[in-house]
C-alpha positions, -999 to +999 in steps of 0.1 A: +204+192+019+232+168+011+257+184-012+263+166-046+298+165-058+308+157-094+343+143-099+356+143-135+381+115-138+380+079-126+417+072-122+434+067-089+430+104-079+393+107-089+383+074-073+402+082-041+385+116-039+351+099-044+357+074-016+368+101+009+338+123-001+314+094+005+331+088+039+323+125+047+286+118+038+284+137+005+267+125-026+292+118-053+292+110-091+323+100-109+324+109-146+349+096-171+348+089-208+362+054-201+358+028-174+376+034-141+413+026-140+417+021-178+437+053-186+469+065-172+462+049-139+464+015-156+497+021-173+520+033-145+549+013-129+528+004-099+553+018-073+542+036-041+573+057-045+575+076-012+610+088-020+601+101-054+601+137-043+630+151-064+619+166-097+636+159-130+644+196-134+676+195-113+705+219-116+724+214-149+696+200-169+698+228-195+733+218-204+726+180-204+693+180-223+706+184-259+730+155-254+702+134-239+680+140-270+708+131-294+718+099-276+699+069-290+704+050-257+689+077-235+652+074-227+642+109-238+624+113-272+610+142-291+585+143-319+602+173-336+570+184-355+555+190-320+584+212-308+569+246-318+537+239-298+559+226-268+582+255-266+562+279-244+558+251-218+594+239-223+608+274-215+588+275-182+599+239-174+636+245-180+635+277-159+630+254-128+663+237-134+682+253-106+690+246-070+665+269-053+635+258-074+645+221-072+645+223-034+612+242-033+596+216-055+611+187-036+597+201-004+562+204-020+563+169-033+575+154+000+543+165+017+521+144-006+543+113-013+563+106+019+535+087+036+522+069+005+520+034+018+500+046+049+477+067+028+469+037+005+462+015+035+440+042+050+421+043+017+416+006+011+419-014+043+385-006+056+371-016+022+386-050+025+411-042-003+443-042+017+457-072-002+462-050-033+490-031-015+523-051-013+549-037+011+584-040-002+618-025-007+622-001-037+657-005-052+679+017-074+703-003-095+736+013-108+764+000-129+789+011-103+793+028-069+807+057-088+774+061-107+755+061-075+779+088-061+774+108-092+738+113-082+748+126-048+727+158-052+695+138-056+703+114-028+712+143-004+677+158-010+662+124-003+682+122+029+671+156+040+635+144+036+642+113+057+649+088+030+683+071+037+693+042+015+713+011+023+739+008-004+753-027-013+780-035-039+797-065-055+786-100-044+760-086-020+741-074-051+740-109-066+729-123-033+702-097-029+688-100-064+702-129-086+682-117-116+703-086-122+729-087-149+766-085-143+768-049-154+749-039-122+773-037-093+757-013-069+721-011-055+706+015-032+678-001-012+649+020+001+629+002+028+593+009+038+579+013+002+554-007-017+538-015-050+505-026-066+505-058-086+478-046-110+473-008-110+443-009-133+427-037-113+433-019-081+415+013-093+386-008-107+383-026-073+383+008-055+356+021-079+334-010-073+338-004-035+329+033-041+297+022-058+290-001-029+292+029-006+265+046-026+286+064-051+277+067-088+299+061-118+290+074-153+308+068-185+305+101-205+327+126-221+325+160-205+320+189-229+317+219-206+311+232-170+283+256-161+295+285-139+269+310-153+257+318-118+292+326-105+298+292-091+295+257-105+260+243-109+264+215-134+286+195-158+276+192-194+283+158-210+276+142-243+247+124-226+232+155-210+236+177-179+246+165-144+237+190-117+262+195-089+271+218-060+308+211-061+331+199-089+365+182-089+388+181-119+408+149-117+412+140-153+450+144-156+463+162-187+427+164-201+420+189-172+438+216-192+410+224-216+384+224-188+406+249-169+408+270-201+370+272-201+373+287-166+396+314-180+428+297-165+457+289-188+477+261-171+512+252-185+505+215-186+518+190-212+516+153-218+548+135-209+542+103-230+551+072-210+557+037-223+556+003-207+560-033-218+545-062-198+565-094-202+537-119-196+544-149-175+580-138-171+607-158-154+642-146-146+630-111-135+634-093-102+614-103-071+608-067-060+606-033-078+638-019-093+646+015-108+674+009-134+693+041-132+711+037-165+679+031-185+657+053-163+630+026-162+612+008-134+608-030-134+579-043-112+567-079-107+530-079-114+501-104-118+505-105-156+543-107-155+571-082-153+561-046-162+589-024-173+578+012-175+596+045-182+608+066-212+599+103-216+586+114-250+572+148-259+547+147-287+513+158-275+480+139-271+471+131-306+499+111-321+501+073-317+529+054-300+564+056-314+585+025-322+619+038-309+609+040-272+597+004-272+629-007-289+651+011-264+631-003-235+636-038-248+674-033-251+676-018-216+656-046-201+677-073-218+709-057-203+695-054-168+679-089-167+697-112-191+679-143-179+644-128-185+620-150-206+584-144-213+556-161-232+543-128-247+547-090-246+521-063-242+529-027-252+513+004-238+517+042-242+499+068-221+500+104-210+514+117-178+502+152-168+533+174-165+529+209-151+558+232-159+568+233-122+564+196-115+538+202-087+502+190-090+473+214-088+453+208-056+428+233-043+398+255-051+396+277-081+386+311-067+352+307-049+335+288-077+333+255-058+355+240-084+385+220-070+415+207-089+433+174-083+455+168-113+490+173-126+508+146-107+535+140-133+553+107-123+536+104-089+499+099-097+495+065-081+518+073-052+500+106-043+464+097-054+449+087-021+464+116-002+453+141-029+418+127-027+418+130+010+429+166+009+404+176-017+375+158+001+385+176+033+384+210+015+349+203+001+335+188+034+350+217+055+373+193+074+409+203+084+435+191+060+466+196+081+487+203+051+500+235+036+484+236+001+501+268-010+526+250-033+497+234-052+474+264-056+455+260-089+458+297-098+495+300-092+502+304-129+478+333-133 
């Protein structure tokens, strides 16, 4: 009999998993409380960030963090009423801020992001969706060469992983990207990257192609998982039960309570991210930029210029804060002083942040339950490869990747 796989989560990871499972000949149902591509996968910066393999928790973060929180111009915010609930996760997170763990995490992330453009093309080219992927440089803008040199630790880790930038300064910066303001005088250019001009639209197109392959998409909130027989046998939703032989958890930070139902406590928090789309923008960059001083990414998209970044800790329940949007606007104005737009669209969403910055990819015991969540800042980048790996595990195909760093029970 053909196995039936239920995939909870219809973002980039879940949809990618569904497509690779259908290619392996399995029956697949995607389940999400919303339409495909309307959650976190809609709100990201759109970058296929192959070189984004260095975690935030680098050496020295413990000493820097209090100053970052107190600095109104630094893109790190805290809802202080949430701090008591955050502390257990925060202790584990900050414990990774050393050289040995940073290198270990970077090695693990490299294996799932380094070939991002190729993985996206493998996912979508055969579906006739290759035009969604735009190959481009990915650039890091600095106020000075000295500011670039100050991040030598991060760039050395990238070089060790094969990512060597071309650094330009002075007039060469103006010639390369005229939209940049005068305060930017050094740019590190990473070639062989790419971006998606409409992340939400991309995932929706992939989901439609998945349905065209015979896959099924159901909008329903999942309430529980049936493992009463020792292995998964069904998913319980608000609209009834869905029987399955295998289950994939790919619903980002909302996977945490489902893991708890399986008896696994995962140190996972929401890292609240913000973006502003400057609709119909002129005077913006012609390619994606990471602005190092503001820690935000500016990406030219179909709607206009999307500027995304900011880190805020405040849980899943509170609405957006005003201060992150205000800071983002100030930083964008400094970086692109000629930017003009006919309108602005604000968005806030939830990045799933494990305490060790590595996603959870693999099988939970022998329950036929597989995890594919916790991608922090690299969900879009690593989504297709994660889906391919998980589909390979379920279908009994070789995955050719050491999945030990991502083991879903590593926190037990």
